[in-house]
SEMAR-184713 format. One record per residue: residue in one letter; x, y, z of N, C-alpha, C, CB in turn. Coordinates in steps of 0.02 Angstrom, whole numbers, plus 32768, in hexadecimal, padded with zeros to 4 digits. Glycine has a CB too. Example, Ala and Ser with C-alpha at 12.3 -4.5 7.8 and 13.67 -1.06 7.14 Angstrom:
! residues 2
A82947EE4818682677F1F818682947F5B818682357F2081C4
S82827F90816282AC7FCB816582858002818A82C07FE2811E
//
This chain:
! residues 276
M802A7FC58000800080008000802C803E80007FD08000803D
L801C806F7FD4804480AB7FCF802C80DE8002804080C87F88
T805A80F880288048812A805B8079816480588046810A80A1
G8063819D8072809081D68079809E81FA803880CF81C08098
T80C08232803F80D6825A800681218265800D80AF829F8002
R814582567FD8818E82577FDB81AA82897FA981AA82117FCE
L81DF82AA7FBF820682D87F95824F82CF7FA981EF83237F9E
A827C82E77F7F82C382E37F8F82EB83117F6282DD829A7F87
V8328831E7F76835883407F4C838A830C7F33837C837A7F72
W8398830D7EF283C782DF7ED3840183077EB783A582B57E9C
G843C82E87EB9847783067E9A84B482DC7EAB8480834E7EB2
D84ED82F37E93852B82CF7EA0856683017E9C853582947E6D
P858083167ED6857383007F1B8532831D7F3685AE83137F49
I851C83047F7084DC831B7F8B84DE83227FD784A682EB7F78
A851083087FF98511830A8042850F8350805E854E82E6805C
H852883818038852C83C6805084E983EB804B856183EB802A
S84B983CF8028847C83F48018845584088056845083CA7FEB
R843F8447805784168461808D83CB845C807C842984A8809C
S83BB844180428375843E802E83498417805F8370841E7FEA
P835F83DE807B833383BB80A9831D83E580E48355837D80C2
R834B840C810283378434813C8309846E81278375844F815F
L8315848A80EC82EA84C180D482A384A880C7830784DF8095
H829E847180A3825B845780928237843D80D08261841F805E
A825A841B80FC823A84028139821C843B8161826D83DA8164
A824184738166822784AD818C81E884C8816C825C84E4818F
A81E784CA812981AC84E48106816F84B7811181BA84EB80BB
Y81788477810B813F8449810F8124844681578152840480F7
R814E845181888135845481CD8105848F81D58170845B81FF
V811784C981BB80EC850381C180AB84F8819A8110854281A8
L80B084D78160807584CB8136804A84928150808B84BC80F0
G8062846D8182803C8436819E803983FA81707FF7844C81AD
L806C83F28146806E83BB8116809E83858130808583D480D0
D80858349813880AE8311815080D182F08115808282DD8176
W80FF831680F7812382FF80BC816B82EE80CF812183348084
E818482BB80AE81C982A580B981F682C1808281CE825680BA
Y822C82E48097825A8300806682A182E980788256834F8065
G82BF82C1804B830182A68058833482BC802582FD825B805A
R836982968021839E82A57FF183B882627FD583D882CE8011
R83CF82657F9883EA82287F798422823B7F4A83B282007F53
R845982177F50849182227F22848281FD7EE184D5820A7F40
V847C82237EAB846B82067E6A849A82247E36842082137E57
S84BE81FB7E1284EA82127DDE84C2821E7D9E852481E07DD1
E84DE82437D7084B982537D3284A882157D0B84E282837D07
D84D681E47D0984C881A97CE18494817A7D01850881837CD6
R848481867D418451815E7D63840D81817D688469814C7DA9
F840A81BF7D5183CE81E77D5D838F81C87D4083D7822D7D40
D839181B57D018355819A7CE1833C815B7D048363818B7C97
A836A812F7D16835680F17D37833980FF7D7C839280C17D3D
E8358812C7DA2833F813D7DE482FA815D7DE08370816C7E09
L82F081887DAF82B081AA7DA6827A81777D9482B481E07D6F
A828B81487D69825A81157D54824680E87D8E827680EB7D1B
G827180E37DC1826380B77DFA823880D57E3082A380A27E18
L822281147E2981F981347E5C81B0811D7E5781FE81807E55
D819181137E90814B80FF7E90811D813C7E9A813D80CA7EC7
A80DD812F7EA180AB81657EA480AD818E7EE3806781497E9B
T80D5817A7F1580DA81A37F52810681E07F4680F781797F8B
W812B81E27F0F815A82187F02813682527EE0819482007ED7
R813A828D7F01811A82C97EE6814A82F47EBD80FC82F27F1E
G818982F67ED181B683227EAD81FF831A7EC181A283697EB5
L822A83397E9A827283377EA58291837C7E9E829483067E75
S82C1838A7EC982EE83C37EBF832D83A67EA082FD83E97F03
L834983C97E6E838483B07E4B83BD83E27E51837583A17E02
T83F783C87E62843483F17E61846483D27E2E845483F67EA8
M84A083ED7E2A84D083D57DF984E2838D7E08850F84017DF9
P84EA83637DD484EC83737D8C84AB835F7D68852783517D6B
L847283667D88843583477D6F840383787D4E841283257DA6
K841383B87D4B83E183E87D3583CF83E17CEB83FA842E7D42
H840083CF7CC283F083C77C7B83CC83847C6F843183CA7C51
A83DF83517C9483BC83107C8E837483187CA483DF82DA7CB8
A8368833F7CD98323834B7CF082FB83707CBC832483717D32
A831A839F7C9982F783C37C6482E183947C2C832483FB7C47
R830C83647C1C82FA83347BE882C183067BFF8337830A7BD5
A82BD82FA7C40828A82CC7C5A824682ED7C6182A082B17C9D
A8243832F7C62820483527C6C81DB83547C2C821083997C86
T819A834C7C33816D83527BFB815C839B7BED812C83297C07
V815683C27C23814684097C1F817B84307C4480FF84187C3C
L819284687C2681C484937C4581A884D97C50820484967C1A
D81B784F87C8981A5853D7C9181D585697C6981A685517CDD
R81C685AB7C6581ED85D77C39823785D87C4D81D1861D7C3B
H824585DB7C8D828B85DE7CA282B0859E7C91828F85ED7CED
A828E85657C9782AD85267C8582B885227C39828284EB7C9C
Q8288853C7C13828F853B7BCA82CC85627BB3825185567BAA
V82D385A07BCD830985CB7BB3834E85B77BCD82FB86137BC6
T835185977C08839285827C2383A3853B7C11839285897C6F
G837285127BFF837E84CB7BF2838E84A47C3183B684C47BC1
A837D84C17C6B838E84A17CAB8351849F7CD883C884C77CCE
V834884677CFA8311845D7D28832D844B7D6D82E084257D0F
N831A84717DA0832E845F7DE482F384487E0E8350849B7E05
T82B884447DEF827B84307E12824F84077DE48254846D7E2D
L824083C97DF78213839E7DD081D583907DF98236835C7DBC
L819B83A27DDE815C838F7DFC814583507DD7812683C97DF7
L814583187DFB813A82D87DDB80F182C97DCE815882A17E05
G80E582987DA480A182857D9180A482687D4C807182C17D94
A8068825F7D2D806682417CEA808D826C7CB8801D823A7CD3
E808C82AE7CC180B282DC7C9780DE83077CC5808283087C6B
P811B82F27CD2814683187D00815083607CE8818A82F57D07
H8148838F7D16815283D57D06819583EB7D22811884007D23
G81BD840D7CF981FF84247D0E8201846F7D168233840E7CDC
F822284857D4B822884CC7D5B827184DD7D6A81FB84DE7D97
N8284851A7D5D82C585347D7382B7856C7DA482F1854D7D37
T82BA855D7DE582AD85907E1882ED85B57E2B828E85707E55
D832685A17E10836485C67E1D835D860E7E0583A085A47DFC
V833D86177DCA8336865A7DAD830C86867DDB831786567D67
G82D0866E7DEB82A486957E1782C1869F7E5C826286737E1C
G82E6866D7E75830686737EB6833A86AA7EB6832686327ECA
L836086B07E80839286E57E7C8371872A7E7683C186D97E40
V833C872E7E4F8318876E7E4982FD87837E8D82DE87687E16
R82DE87557EB282C387667EF482FA87797F25829B872A7F0F
A833387577F21836B87677F4E838587AD7F3F83A387347F47
L838B87BF7EFF83A388017EED837288377F0483AD88067EA1
R8332882B7EFA8300885C7F10830088647F5C82BA88487EF7
E830D882D7F7F831188317FC7834A885E7FDE831A87EB7FE5
Q837D88647FB483B6888E7FC283AF88D47FA483F6886E7FA9
G837388E37F8B836689267F71837689307F28838C89577F98
V838788FA7F04839589007EBC835588EF7E9683D188D07EA7
D833089227E8382F089187E6082F8891B7E1582BE894B7E76
E832F89387DFE833C893A7DB78388893D7DAC831989767D95
A839E89257D7383E689227D6583F0892B7D1A840688E07D7E
P83EC89697D0283F389737CB98436895C7C9E83E989BC7CA9
A846B89627CC784AD894A7CB384C8891F7CEB84DE89857CA3
A84E588E67CD984FB88B67D0C853888917CF284C388857D1F
R8557886C7D20859288447D0F858C87FF7D2E85D488687D28
I859F87CC7D0985A187887D2285E987707D20857287597CF8
L860087547D57864487377D59863E86EC7D528668874A7D9C
G865C86D17D1D8657868A7D0E8623867C7CD8864586637D4D
A862D86457CB4860186367C7C85E785EE7C7F862686417C3A
G85E385D27CBC85CA858D7CC3857F858A7CC585E6856E7D01
A856585517CDE851D85457CDD84F685797D05850E84FF7CF7
T8511858D7D3F84ED85BD7D6884E886017D47850E85C57DAC
A851886117D1C851786517CF884D986567CCC8556865A7CCF
T84C1861F7CB2848586207C88844986387CB0847785DA7C6A
S843E861B7CEB840786317D16841186797D2B840186037D54
A844F868D7D38845D86D37D4B844987037D1484A786DB7D5D
L845886F17CD68448871D7C9D83FC87247C96846687017C5C
V83D886EE7C9D838E86F17C978372871B7CD1836F86AA7C97
A838D87137D0D8376873A7D46838287857D39839A87257D86
L83BC87967D1E83CA87DC7D0F839B87F77CDA841387E47CF9
A838B87CE7CA8835B87E37C75831787F17C95835487AE7C3E
D830487C87CC582C487D37CE882C588137D1182B587977D15
L8301882A7D24830888697D49831388A47D1A834288637D7A
G830B88997CD9830E88CF7CAA835388DE7C8D82F5890C7CC9
A838288B07C9583C588BC7C7A83C288C17C2E83F688847C8F
R83E888F17C1483EF88F97BCC843688EE7BB583D7893E7BB6
R846588EF7BE584AC88E57BD484CC88BD7C0C84D089297BC9
V84EA88857BFB850C885A7C2C855088477C1284E1881B7C3C
E858388567C3985C788417C2985D587FF7C4D85FC88777C3B
V85EA87CC7C2985FD878D7C47864987887C4785DD87507C20
V866587847C8286AE87827C8A86C2873A7C9986C687B37CC4
A86EA871E7C6E86FC86D77C74874586CD7C6386CF86AB7C46
R876186977C7C87A786887C6D87B0867C7C2287C0864B7C95
R877D865E7C03877E86537BBA874286777B9C877B86057BAA
P874C86B47B83871486D97B6686EE86B47B30872C871A7B4B
D871086857B0C86ED86607AD886B886317AF4872086377AAF
A86BB86247B37868985F97B568647861D7B6086A385DF7B98
V8644865D7B50860886857B5C85D886827B22861B86CE7B6A
A85E9865F7AEC85C0865F7AB08578864B7ABD85DE86307A7C
A856D86177AE5852886017AF3850186367B18852885BF7B1A
L8523865A7B468502868F7B6B84F286CA7B3D852D86A67BA5
T851E86D87B0D8511870D7ADD84D286FE7AB4854D87177AAE
A84CB86BF7A9F849086AB7A79845186AF7AA3849886647A5D
L8456869A7AE2841D869F7B0F840A86E87B1A842C867C7B52
G843D87137B22842F875A7B2B840987767AF0847087807B34
E841A87637AB483F6877B7A7983AC87677A7D8415875F7A38
A839F872A7A93835A87137A98833387397ACE835886C97AA7
L835887517B01833987747B39833887C07B2F835D87647B79
G835687D77AFA835A881F7AF0838F88417B1A8318883F7AFF
V83C4881C7B2B83FB88357B54843B88327B2C8401880D7B97
L8460886A7B2984A1886A7B0884D4884C7B3884B588B27AF3
V84F088137B26852387F17B4E856687FA7B2E851287A57B57
T859688157B5485DA881C7B3C860887F07B6685F288667B3F
A864087DB7B49866D87AE7B6B86B187CF7B748675876C7B43
S86D087C07BAD871487D97BB9873887AA7BE8871388217BD6
G877A87AE7BE787A287897C1787AA87B27C5787E787787BFA
F87C387937C8C87C887B67CCC87F987F07CC987DE87867D02
H882A87ED7C9E885B88247C9A8845885B7C6C889E88097C83
E880C88537C4B87F488857C1C87AC88997C2887FC886D7BD5
A879288897C63874D889A7C73874388E57C718738887E7CB7
S870888FA7C5B86F889407C5686F989617C9B86B4894A7C35
S870989A27C9D870589C87CDB86C389ED7CE1873F89FA7CDE
D869489E07CB286538A017CB4862E89EB7CF3862A89F07C75
R860B8A1A7D1285E58A0B7D4F85A689E37D3E85D28A4B7D75
V859889B17D67855B89887D5F853589897DA1856D893F7D49
A84F589767D9D84CC89757DD984D989397E05848289777DC6
V84EA89017DE584F288C37E0B852588967DE884AF889E7E12
T854B88727E0F8579883E7DF7856587FC7E1685C488507E08
I855C87C97DEC854C87867E048589875A7DF7850B87697DE1
A85A687407E2C85E187157E2685CA86CC7E28861487237E5F
T85DA86A77DF385C786607DEF860586347DEF859D86537DB1
L863C864F7E0A867C862B7E0A867E85F87E4286B6865C7E11
P86A985C67E3D86B085957E7486C185B87EB686E685617E63
G86AA859C7EEC86B885B87F2E870285C07F3C8699858D7F64
G871585F97F58875A86057F69878486237F32877985C77F7F
T8767862F7EF7878C864C7EC087A886907ED4876086537E81
D87E986997ECC880986D87EDE882586F87E9F884286CD7F13
L880A87317E8D881E87547E50885487877E5C87E387757E2F
G886C878C7E9A88A187BB7EAA888D88037E9C88DF87AA7E84
A88BA88287E7C88AE886F7E6F887388797E4088EC88907E51
Q886488487E17882B884F7DE987EA88567E10882888137DBA
A87E688357E4987A9883A7E72879D88817E8A87AD880A7EAE
D87D388A37E9E87CC88E87EB487B489167E7C880E89027ED1
R87CD890A7E4087B989337E07876F89277DF687E589247DC9
L875A88E77DF8871488D77DEA86E788F47E20870A888B7DE6
A86FE88F37E5E86D5890C7E9686C989577E9186F688FB7ED8
A86FA897B7E7686F589C47E7486BA89DD7E4C873589E27E57
A86A389B67E1B866B89CB7DF1863689947DEB868489DE7DAB
G863689677E1D860D892B7E1585C9892C7E34863188F47E32
G85B489637E54857389647E73856D89317EAB853D89587E40
V853189187EB5852688E47EE8854288A27ECF84D988DE7EF8
L8565887D7EFA857F883B7EE8855488047F0485C788337F00
V854087D67ED9852387967EEF855787607EDF84DE87887ECD
D857487437F1285A2870B7F09857A86CC7F1885E387107F37
V856A86A47EE58539866F7EED855186367F1A852586537EAB
V859286357F2B85AA86027F59859286137F9F85F785FB7F56
Y859185E17FCA858185ED801085AB85BE803B853585E4801F
G85B285D0807985DE85A980A5861285D880C28600856E807F
N865085D280AC868685FD80C6867C864580AE86CB85E280B0
W866E867180DD865F86B680CC868586E580FB861286C380D0
P86A1871B80E1869A8732809C86C9870D806D86A6877C8097
T86B48705802F86E086EA7FFC871387207FE986B786D27FBD
P8749870D7FC5877887417FAF875687787F8687AF87217F86
L872587667F5D870187997F3786DA87C87F6586D287787F04
A86B787AA7F95869087D37FC486BE88027FEB866887A67FF4
A86F887E97FFE872888138022873E884F7FF8876587EA8038
A874788437FB68759887B7F8A872288AF7F87876988607F43
W86E488997F8586AB88C87F8486A988F07FC5866888A27F79
E86B688CF7FFC86B588F1803C86ED8925804086BC88BF8076
R872789158025875E89468024874B89837FFB879E89258007
A872389787FC7870E89AF7F9B86D289D57FB786FF89957F56
G86BA89C07FF1868089E1800F863F89CB7FF086878A2B8009
G863F89937FCD8603897B7FAC85DC89497FD78615895B7F6B
V85A789307FB9857B89007FDB858288BC7FB9853089187FD9
A858C88887FE2859388447FC8856988157FF185DD882E7FC8
F854787E77FD0852387B47FF6852A87717FD484D887C77FFD
S8520873D7FFB853086F97FE584F586D87FC1854486CE8020
G8500869A7FAD84CC86747F8A8495865A7FB784EB863B7F67
Y849886697FF9846486508025841F866B801184738664806D
G841C86AA7FFC83DC86C67FE883BE86A27FAD83E2870F7FD9
M83E886947F7B83D1866F7F4183BA86297F558408866B7F0C
L83E286087F8083D185C57F97838D85C57FBB840785AA7FC6
L838485F67FE6834585FA800C830986057FDF83498633803F
H830F86357FB282D586487F8A82C686157F5382DF868C7F6C
Q82F985F47F3782EA85C07F0682C785867F28832A85A87EE2
A82D985797F6882B885437F8D826F85557F9C82DE85347FCE
L826285947FAD821D85A97FB881F3859F7F79821B85F37FCE
L821085B07F3F81EB85A67F0181E0855C7EF3821185C67EC6
Q821085327F06820684E97F0081CC84D27F2C824684C37F12
V81C884EB7F69819184D97F95814F84EE7F76819A84FA7FDB
R814D85297F578110853D7F3380FE850A7EFD811A85837F13
V813084F47ED8812384C27EA3810684827EC1816384B37E7C
F812684687EF5811184287F1180CD842E7F348145840F7F42
A80BF84677F538081846F7F79804784897F4E808B849F7FB3
C805784B47F1C802284D57EF5802584C57EAB8027851F7EFF
G805D84A87E94806484997E4D807D84D17E23802484827E33
D808D850B7E42809E85477E1B80CC85747E44805E856D7E05
P810885857E2B813485B17E51811A85F87E59817885B37E30
G80E786097E3280CA864C7E37809186517E6880B286617DF5
T807D861A7E888046861A7EB88061861C7EFF801A85DC7EAE
A805086517F23806986587F68804B86227F958058869D7F83
L8073860E7FC7805E85DC7FF7803085FA802C809B85BB8018
P800685D1804A7FE385E98086801785F980BD7FB085B380A0
E800D862F80DF803B864481148084864880FB803886138150
E808C866280BE80CF866280A08103868980C980CB867F805B
P80F486C380E6812886E4810F814186B78148810C8725812C
A81148691816781298664819D8153862A818180EB864881C3
V814186138146816885DD812581AE85F68116814585C580E4
L81B3863180F881F5864C80E7821F8657812581ED868D80BF
A82018671815A8226867D81988241863C81B581FA86A081CC
A8218860781B3822F85C681CD826885AA81A381F4859481CF
M826385B281618298859B813582D985C28140828285A080EC
R82D28603814C830D862C815883308617819882FA8677815C
R830A860981CC832785F0820B834985AD820182F185EA8241
A832A858181DA8347853F81CD8389854581A68316851381A6
L838C8576817983C7857F814F84048591817983BB85B5811B
V83F985BC81AB843385D281D3843E85A58210842A861A81EA
G841385728218841F8541824D83FF8551828F8465853A8257
D83D38583829183B1859382D08378856282DD839785DB82CF
//
């Protein structure tokens, strides 16, 4: 007999994930007796693991390296998943629906820090997270985004995406980044990346910094922003708000539908995130 409602976060590695504590806090406030766990799943095992789920499973949160595999598995994709080609949330059923709440989570985190619009912005790094960052900036009204990467030729896919979004994307290396002032800089580089003197130059005209890593804080980039008298915040805000949007998906079927008692839900998730 099938009982209960099950959810989980999948990825490889996965032991570090804070999603179980965030989701558990939300479902307690909502009065939902749902089980949310974690499972280490490699990309080559994703399809088989997904096929093995029974009807008790309501949904999955996906982290690296499974976001593209999840997009392929979804029958329906929301707009953010369509434009990024990445899914971090699967609502299961006869026709699995895929969502990318990383984009909305980043937008909400920026607005929480007072960034309501960003006509000009900068992204550091050109990996998978940079794609969600570019879409988030487009949603905030960006018209010009400079992508600074070790290999400027790696920015080609982001340039094409920018054209589709109506955003002019330019590419530069770290030693040739523009000195033009921007409203916000989103760093998608690996944790602990130290750019040395280049970080100070970027900080001088970089606006608000979002360093999407979390854990050891301040990062070398955040320290450069602080030296320049700027504002820097970590990826915790993005993590928190993308998880809230996932809870909306699992509870309501739509990331745009607010939860009952949502302020209380968000407060409980915020406390769980910092370990209180």
